[in-house]
C-alpha positions as MATLAB code, in Angstrom:
seq = 'MQILFLLVVGAAAGFLATRVMRVEMSTLATVMVGVAGALIGGLVIRLLLAATGAVAGFVGAVLGAMIVIWAVQKLRS';
ca = [
     -10.367  -15.827   11.026;
      -8.265  -13.298   10.188;
      -5.770  -14.535   12.065;
      -5.433  -17.806   10.209;
      -5.452  -15.469    7.072;
      -2.577  -14.306    8.261;
      -0.447  -17.308    8.795;
      -1.530  -18.681    5.502;
      -0.870  -15.554    3.906;
       2.532  -15.214    6.231;
       3.754  -18.874    5.538;
       3.206  -18.219    1.621;
       4.969  -14.983    1.793;
       8.203  -16.155    3.789;
       8.152  -19.388    1.750;
       8.897  -16.965   -1.690;
      10.791  -14.707    0.407;
      13.251  -17.143    1.803;
      13.524  -18.650   -1.793;
      14.281  -15.316   -3.526;
      16.472  -14.406   -0.568;
      18.291  -17.676   -1.062;
      17.946  -18.492    2.832;
      17.442  -21.623    4.576;
      14.736  -20.987    7.584;
      12.673  -23.870   10.131;
       8.802  -23.694    9.032;
       8.341  -21.830   11.922;
      10.500  -18.770   11.078;
       9.849  -18.770    8.018;
       5.983  -18.268    8.788;
       7.090  -15.871   11.404;
       9.464  -13.750    8.644;
       6.186  -13.827    6.087;
       3.551  -12.718    9.329;
       6.164   -9.633   10.595;
       6.588   -8.957    6.459;
       3.121   -8.973    6.129;
       2.372   -6.852    8.673;
       5.062   -4.231    7.595;
       4.297   -4.862    4.112;
       0.693   -3.919    4.937;
       1.565   -0.662    7.375;
       3.737    0.791    4.424;
       1.060   -0.153    1.414;
      -1.634    1.931    3.451;
       0.730    5.114    4.691;
       1.636    4.907    0.826;
      -1.934    4.615   -0.319;
      -2.877    7.982    2.159;
      -0.066    9.882    1.453;
      -0.694    9.718   -2.310;
      -4.243    9.591   -1.720;
      -3.912   13.441   -0.564;
      -1.766   14.180   -3.200;
      -4.192   13.235   -5.478;
      -6.968   15.243   -3.331;
      -4.777   18.471   -3.493;
      -4.049   17.905   -7.572;
      -7.828   17.608   -7.791;
      -8.666   20.322   -5.799;
      -6.025   22.547   -8.141;
      -7.384   21.370  -10.911;
     -10.862   22.213   -9.803;
     -10.047   25.552   -9.212;
      -8.487   25.897  -12.580;
     -11.684   24.585  -14.126;
     -13.641   27.541  -11.763;
     -11.114   29.843  -12.939;
     -11.452   29.493  -16.895;
     -15.213   29.272  -16.484;
     -15.882   32.191  -14.825;
     -13.162   33.847  -17.379;
     -15.249   32.786  -20.108;
     -18.564   33.976  -18.460;
     -17.053   37.411  -18.150;
     -15.771   37.732  -21.683;
];
């Protein structure tokens, strides 16, 4: 089922990419380019989400620590 989905998405992506780039390719080449693009694009998106997730976690930790410091200062005064 996943292979069929990848082929359908790859065909659509390849078709759109060849039209946007104004490139003429055979149907098989269009599908192959689309599938390769889907695999590479998926990997890039996952890496970006992982990186931004780590950064977001760090920012959240810093903000949390700042709230704790603020609360401790308020309790002391």
